[in-house]
C-alpha positions, 0 to 999 in steps of 0.5 A: 322246492315245490309243494304238492297239492296235498301239502299245499292244502294241508298247510292251508288247512292248518294255517286257516285253523290258526287264523280262525282262532286269531280272528276271534281273539282280535275281534274281542280286542277291537269289539268288532268282527274280524275276518282273516283270510289266507288266499295264497301260499308259496314256498319261495327260495331266497333269490325270489322272496325279496322281489316277491315282497318288494312289489307289495310295498314302497320300501319301508315295512313293519313286521312282528317276528317270533323265533321258534325252535324244537321239532323244526326251527326258524322265524315267523313274521307278520309283515305289513307295508308301513301305511297298512300297519298304521291302518291296523293300529287305527283299527285297534285303537279306534283313533286317527293315528298320524303317519309318524313314528310309532308311539309306545302304545302303538308298538304294543298294539302291533306286538299284541296282534303279531303275538296273537296271529303268530302264536295261533298258527304255530300253536296249531302246528304243534297241536295237530302235528303233535310236535313241540316248539319253543317260541320266543317273545315277539319283536317289532322290526321296521325297515327294508325287507333285507333288514327285517329278515336279518340279512338272511335273504342271501342264504343259500339254505333258506326257504320262505313259506309266504302267505298273503293275509287279509284283515277285514273289519267293519271299517277297514281292509288291510293286507299283509303277509305271513312269512315262515323262514326255515333252513332247508333241513328244517323245511324237509322236516316240516314237510315230512310232518305235514305228509304224515298228517295228510296220510293219517287224515285220508 
């Protein structure tokens, strides 16, 4: 399934609106200017998502997951290679966190970041596309790509919308991924709403 130029531009526009809101909220958390950018977006079938993300990490990933349902349904993930998630914690806590098992405080910090970023993006979808989504509480996951995605990389009906996301603060540059997981039926519904939005915007 390929995105048209208009669909790609519209999705990037919506995500960047959400990302802008998230950046302002995160800036208040860390008392620093935070820049979030989305330089690339791809709609990827199940056979390709594992290889795509595996090239960016050495096995272990940290992710924050939120499930959503309503007008369309699926899972949203904010994904980092483990060393990048620790760098993000250092930015939030302003301390040199050891490369060890995440403490409760560090886990809470990552969950808060994920909640801010994912809710900002999903909230933008609901506001601008005039649809309703119910969003579950965030969950922290660690492991391989297959473990984080719940084994769904093997599903023939799963489509992944994958966006690289860059976090920049005064002290650090951190790379991660936004991943939205849809069943193919709901991908069609989501893109239909995107196309309706594009038509109204012209």
